[in-house]
C-alpha positions, 0 to 999 in steps of 0.5 A: 234752555239756558246756554252756559257762558264760555268758561274763561275768566275776564282776565284772559287774554285775547289769545286765550279766547281765540284758543277756546273758539278754535277748540269749539270749531275743531270739535264741531268739525269732528262731531259732524265728520263722526256723524257722516254729515256734509255741511249741506246736511248739517245746514238743513238740519239746523236751518242755516246755510251751508256757508254759515256752517262752514264759517262756524267750523273754520273761522267764526264763533258759534253763537249761543242761541244756535248751540242747542240746534247744533247739539240736537243735529249732531246728537250730542250735548252743548257741553261736548261742543264747548269741550266741558265734557269729553266727546262720547264715542260712537258705539255700535254703528262705526268701527274705531278704525274707520273713525281714525281714518275720518279724523286723519282726513280732517288733518289733510289739506283741502286738495288732498281731501278732495283727491281722497274723495275722488278715489273713494267715488271711483272705487264705489263706481267700479264696485257698482259696475262689477256687481251689476255685471255679475247680476246680469251674468247670473240673470241671463245665464242658462240653467244647466241641462239635466241629463 
């Protein structure tokens, strides 16, 4: 599969290229977040390390020979990663409201994202404990005596 060359002309400045790669990095982060993948899961799917995935999302350039792997792992096309076509919305799996929350989380600082994740984990743990207690009460309660 032939990988398209970046769409800027040779006369573009260094800042133009940096803006282009910053857009690619932002789209990689957004596509990964929309699929609910961690950097570790994306690394496993693409055969790279977690540090490499982080590097491509925050400060590096995604090499052309890896674009096909990343597109397959993210369930999108190379053109969507490069920004030549708009990113297709996820249809039946995820509500738009939840996607908005995920995109908002990407705008937070690392410390704030970590805090939100800890809150979600605490709520999930509390919910699991409440469900387990309810199941225990249901299982060990005596049936009513028929009169």
